[in-house]
N, CA, C and O of each residue as an XYZ file, in Angstrom:
400
protein
N       0.845     -1.182      0.000
C       0.000      0.000      0.000
C       0.892      1.247      0.000
O       1.856      1.338      0.760
N       0.563      2.165     -0.833
C       1.344      3.394     -0.934
C       0.834      4.432      0.060
O      -0.371      4.652      0.178
N       1.738      5.050      0.753
C       1.404      6.088      1.722
C       1.102      7.391      0.990
O       1.852      7.798      0.102
N       0.013      8.037      1.360
C      -0.342      9.283      0.692
C       0.452     10.431      1.287
O       0.875     10.387      2.442
N       0.643     11.451      0.479
C       1.390     12.614      0.913
C       0.598     13.873      0.566
O      -0.142     13.914     -0.417
N       0.770     14.875      1.383
C       0.153     16.165      1.118
C       1.200     17.093      0.522
O       2.348     17.121      0.966
N       0.799     17.833     -0.466
C       1.707     18.812     -1.039
C       1.731     20.029     -0.130
O       0.685     20.525      0.288
N       2.901     20.495      0.164
C       3.040     21.631      1.071
C       3.284     22.896      0.265
O       4.076     22.899     -0.678
N       2.606     23.962      0.637
C       2.809     25.240     -0.026
C       3.823     26.051      0.767
O       4.106     25.744      1.925
N       4.359     27.073      0.147
C       5.410     27.895      0.752
C       4.987     28.476      2.099
O       5.798     28.553      3.022
N       3.732     28.884      2.217
C       3.243     29.460      3.469
C       3.353     28.452      4.615
O       3.702     28.820      5.737
N       3.061     27.203      4.338
C       3.134     26.167      5.361
C       4.583     25.905      5.768
O       4.876     25.727      6.950
N       5.468     25.881      4.809
C       6.882     25.679      5.097
C       7.410     26.818      5.965
O       8.133     26.583      6.933
N       7.050     28.039      5.620
C       7.504     29.198      6.390
C       6.945     29.164      7.814
O       7.658     29.454      8.775
N       5.664     28.807      7.942
C       5.070     28.733      9.272
C       5.756     27.669     10.111
O       6.074     27.912     11.275
N       5.988     26.500      9.543
C       6.624     25.415     10.296
C       8.018     25.830     10.746
O       8.412     25.556     11.880
N       8.766     26.489      9.865
C      10.115     26.952     10.208
C      10.045     27.947     11.373
O      10.832     27.864     12.316
N       9.098     28.886     11.300
C       8.923     29.886     12.360
C       8.536     29.216     13.687
O       9.079     29.554     14.739
N       7.603     28.273     13.630
C       7.144     27.597     14.839
C       8.266     26.772     15.462
O       8.451     26.795     16.679
N       9.012     26.046     14.639
C      10.114     25.231     15.163
C      11.214     26.113     15.748
O      11.850     25.730     16.730
N      11.447     27.279     15.167
C      12.432     28.204     15.726
C      11.970     28.686     17.095
O      12.759     28.746     18.038
N      10.687     29.030     17.200
C      10.154     29.450     18.492
C      10.279     28.322     19.512
O      10.674     28.569     20.652
N       9.952     27.090     19.127
C      10.085     25.952     20.042
C      11.531     25.793     20.512
O      11.778     25.566     21.696
N      12.481     25.912     19.589
C      13.892     25.775     19.961
C      14.306     26.867     20.948
O      15.088     26.611     21.864
N      13.790     28.070     20.766
C      14.102     29.162     21.689
C      13.423     28.952     23.039
O      14.015     29.207     24.088
N      12.179     28.487     23.004
C      11.413     28.316     24.246
C      11.857     27.094     25.048
O      11.873     27.123     26.279
N      12.214     26.030     24.350
C      12.543     24.780     25.031
C      14.041     24.473     25.052
O      14.533     23.815     25.968
N      14.746     24.946     24.058
C      16.168     24.646     23.944
C      16.424     23.696     22.782
O      15.572     22.890     22.411
N      17.593     23.811     22.233
C      17.963     23.005     21.070
C      17.959     21.513     21.386
O      17.643     20.698     20.519
N      18.312     21.142     22.641
C      18.313     19.726     23.020
C      16.944     19.095     22.830
O      16.835     17.948     22.396
N      15.904     19.846     23.154
C      14.534     19.332     22.986
C      14.262     19.017     21.529
O      13.783     17.932     21.197
N      14.566     19.963     20.666
C      14.273     19.780     19.248
C      15.090     18.630     18.666
O      14.587     17.849     17.858
N      16.350     18.530     19.080
C      17.177     17.427     18.600
C      16.603     16.086     19.047
O      16.591     15.125     18.278
N      16.129     16.022     20.291
C      15.546     14.777     20.809
C      14.268     14.421     20.054
O      14.058     13.257     19.713
N      13.423     15.396     19.793
C      12.179     15.147     19.049
C      12.503     14.696     17.631
O      11.933     13.725     17.134
N      13.420     15.404     16.985
C      13.778     15.064     15.607
C      14.411     13.682     15.484
O      14.280     13.021     14.454
N      15.092     13.257     16.528
C      15.750     11.949     16.482
C      14.745     10.800     16.525
O      15.029      9.699     16.054
N      13.556     11.068     17.101
C      12.557     10.012     17.242
C      12.881      9.047     18.372
O      12.204      8.030     18.525
N      13.897      9.345     19.161
C      14.337      8.491     20.259
C      13.575      8.868     21.525
O      13.842      9.905     22.133
N      12.631      8.027     21.916
C      11.769      8.318     23.066
C      12.593      8.420     24.349
O      12.337      9.296     25.175
N      13.564      7.550     24.526
C      14.393      7.599     25.740
C      15.172      8.906     25.816
O      15.267      9.518     26.880
N      15.716      9.324     24.707
C      16.452     10.598     24.665
C      15.528     11.761     24.998
O      15.896     12.659     25.756
N      14.327     11.741     24.426
C      13.353     12.785     24.709
C      13.004     12.823     26.198
O      12.993     13.894     26.806
N      12.721     11.665     26.783
C      12.373     11.605     28.206
C      13.520     12.098     29.078
O      13.284     12.756     30.092
N      14.757     11.791     28.700
C      15.918     12.246     29.465
C      16.028     13.772     29.422
O      16.261     14.415     30.445
N      15.857     14.338     28.233
C      15.912     15.799     28.098
C      14.805     16.444     28.934
O      15.041     17.430     29.632
N      13.617     15.888     28.860
C      12.485     16.428     29.617
C      12.763     16.373     31.121
O      12.494     17.335     31.841
N      13.290     15.266     31.582
C      13.557     15.083     33.009
C      14.684     15.984     33.498
O      14.556     16.629     34.539
N      15.777     16.032     32.760
C      16.933     16.809     33.212
C      16.752     18.317     33.051
O      17.479     19.093     33.671
N      15.805     18.736     32.238
C      15.606     20.173     32.019
C      14.757     20.824     33.106
O      14.700     22.050     33.199
N      14.106     20.018     33.919
C      13.217     20.579     34.937
C      11.895     21.057     34.352
O      11.199     21.870     34.962
N      11.549     20.556     33.175
C      10.324     20.949     32.501
C       9.110     20.723     33.401
O       9.017     19.712     34.097
N       8.190     21.675     33.376
C       6.983     21.605     34.184
C       5.785     21.923     33.295
O       5.766     22.941     32.604
N       4.787     21.044     33.321
C       3.617     21.206     32.457
C       2.922     22.551     32.681
O       2.573     23.227     31.713
N       2.718     22.945     33.924
C       2.000     24.194     34.201
C       2.785     25.411     33.717
O       2.203     26.361     33.194
N       4.083     25.382     33.888
C       4.913     26.475     33.386
C       4.841     26.547     31.866
O       4.733     27.627     31.284
N       4.902     25.365     31.227
C       4.830     25.305     29.769
C       3.494     25.836     29.262
O       3.456     26.546     28.257
N       2.415     25.509     29.933
C       1.104     26.010     29.513
C       1.061     27.530     29.581
O       0.453     28.172     28.725
N       1.696     28.106     30.582
C       1.786     29.566     30.669
C       2.605     30.145     29.526
O       2.242     31.168     28.945
N       3.719     29.479     29.206
C       4.572     29.928     28.103
C       3.788     29.891     26.786
O       3.798     30.858     26.025
N       3.120     28.788     26.529
C       2.319     28.665     25.304
C       1.169     29.671     25.297
O       0.868     30.283     24.272
N       0.536     29.831     26.453
C      -0.630     30.709     26.540
C      -0.336     32.161     26.227
O      -1.243     32.917     25.880
N       0.908     32.557     26.344
C       1.292     33.937     26.031
C       1.635     34.131     24.556
O       2.106     35.197     24.160
N       1.401     33.102     23.745
C       1.717     33.186     22.319
C       0.476     32.858     21.482
O      -0.468     32.250     21.986
N       0.475     33.253     20.229
C      -0.630     32.881     19.347
C      -0.663     31.383     19.040
O      -1.681     30.872     18.573
N       0.440     30.677     19.297
C       0.492     29.244     19.005
C      -0.470     28.439     19.873
O      -0.820     27.312     19.524
N      -0.894     28.995     20.980
C      -1.825     28.284     21.868
C      -3.225     28.186     21.257
O      -3.994     27.292     21.611
N      -3.552     29.086     20.356
C      -4.889     29.104     19.750
C      -4.764     29.370     18.254
O      -5.161     30.434     17.779
N      -4.219     28.416     17.511
C      -3.931     28.683     16.100
C      -5.149     28.968     15.236
O      -5.027     29.621     14.199
N      -6.307     28.498     15.639
C      -7.503     28.715     14.826
C      -8.316     29.933     15.259
O      -9.285     30.294     14.591
N      -7.939     30.562     16.353
C      -8.639     31.761     16.799
C      -8.277     32.935     15.889
O      -7.187     32.955     15.317
N      -9.166     33.902     15.748
C      -8.838     35.107     14.970
C      -7.671     35.867     15.613
O      -7.501     35.834     16.832
N      -6.883     36.537     14.803
C      -5.734     37.293     15.314
C      -6.155     38.347     16.336
O      -5.440     38.594     17.307
N      -7.302     38.961     16.121
C      -7.735     40.012     17.051
C      -8.047     39.472     18.443
O      -8.185     40.243     19.392
N      -8.158     38.150     18.568
C      -8.393     37.524     19.873
C      -7.170     36.748     20.348
O      -7.276     35.920     21.253
N      -6.014     37.008     19.747
C      -4.777     36.399     20.201
C      -4.361     35.123     19.494
O      -3.381     34.493     19.893
N      -5.080     34.728     18.455
C      -4.740     33.501     17.724
C      -3.940     33.778     16.468
O      -3.358     34.850     16.305
N      -3.922     32.812     15.598
C      -3.175     32.918     14.345
C      -4.066     33.041     13.120
O      -3.567     33.213     12.008
N      -5.377     32.954     13.308
C      -6.321     32.952     12.189
C      -5.937     31.903     11.162
O      -6.014     32.134      9.955
N      -5.528     30.769     11.652
C      -5.011     29.717     10.791
C      -6.065     28.784     10.256
O      -7.266     28.961     10.464
N      -5.581     27.808      9.575
C      -6.423     26.767      9.014
C      -6.069     25.462      9.697
O      -5.124     25.399     10.482
N      -6.816     24.437      9.402
C      -6.615     23.142     10.047
C      -5.209     22.589      9.821
O      -4.716     21.833     10.658
N      -4.549     22.942      8.719
C      -3.202     22.412      8.471
C      -2.229     22.835      9.541
O      -1.261     22.121      9.802
N      -2.453     23.988     10.177
C      -1.545     24.432     11.243
C      -1.550     23.414     12.375
O      -0.493     23.006     12.858
N      -2.730     23.011     12.790
C      -2.842     22.046     13.876
C      -2.252     20.710     13.460
O      -1.507     20.101     14.228
N      -2.567     20.249     12.274
C      -2.086     18.937     11.841
C      -0.573     18.903     11.687
O       0.037     17.851     11.876
N       0.038     20.013     11.352
C       1.480     20.036     11.133
C       2.279     20.270     12.407
O       3.452     19.901     12.470
N       1.679     20.865     13.409
C       2.470     21.302     14.558
C       2.051     20.707     15.890
O       2.748     20.897     16.887
N       0.965     20.013     15.937
C       0.453     19.573     17.224
C       1.217     18.416     17.830
O       1.213     18.262     19.051
N       1.864     17.609     17.033
C       2.483     16.391     17.558
C       3.954     16.328     17.211
O       4.341     16.629     16.082
N       4.793     15.933     18.185
C       6.221     15.786     17.883
C       6.422     14.800     16.743
O       5.808     13.734     16.713
N       7.280     15.165     15.817
C       7.609     14.274     14.718
C       6.683     14.362     13.520
O       6.987     13.790     12.473
N       5.566     15.057     13.639
C       4.626     15.073     12.513
C       5.226     15.754     11.295
O       4.909     15.386     10.164
N       6.088     16.739     11.506
C       6.685     17.421     10.369
C       7.524     16.484      9.537
O       7.671     16.705      8.335
N       8.083     15.440     10.132
C       8.874     14.490      9.372
C       7.971     13.511      8.637
O       8.238     13.149      7.491
N       6.908     13.086      9.298
C       6.036     12.060      8.722
C       5.330     12.508      7.461
O       5.071     11.681      6.587
N       5.014     13.760      7.335
C       4.229     14.209      6.186
C       5.064     14.829      5.089
O       4.665     14.811      3.924
N       6.202     15.371      5.433
C       6.919     16.135      4.418
C       8.323     15.633      4.157
O       8.988     16.104      3.235
N       8.780     14.693      4.949
C      10.137     14.222      4.761
C      11.180     15.208      5.178
O      12.365     14.999      4.919
N      10.777     16.280      5.818
C      11.621     17.355      6.284
C      13.000     17.247      5.792
O      13.836     18.093      6.106
């Protein structure tokens, strides 16, 4: 069975690059490297040793438009489309759909 692929437009590529840059700044390069590697143990080690806290992270996200990508910009969102959520919501999804 052949795996289907979605064609990505320039706007999506630019958004993903911007979002991943923000993640690297907010979480640190080690986080992004661990996610990109697909190594669950490495990811868990980075999460544990960094002192990451879910409540703190929710506050960090909540202060950005990334927390509400489908909300209108005037209400603090990105006025995005469903592709924003599908491309950015899960670690590793950018590799699975586009071959990054």
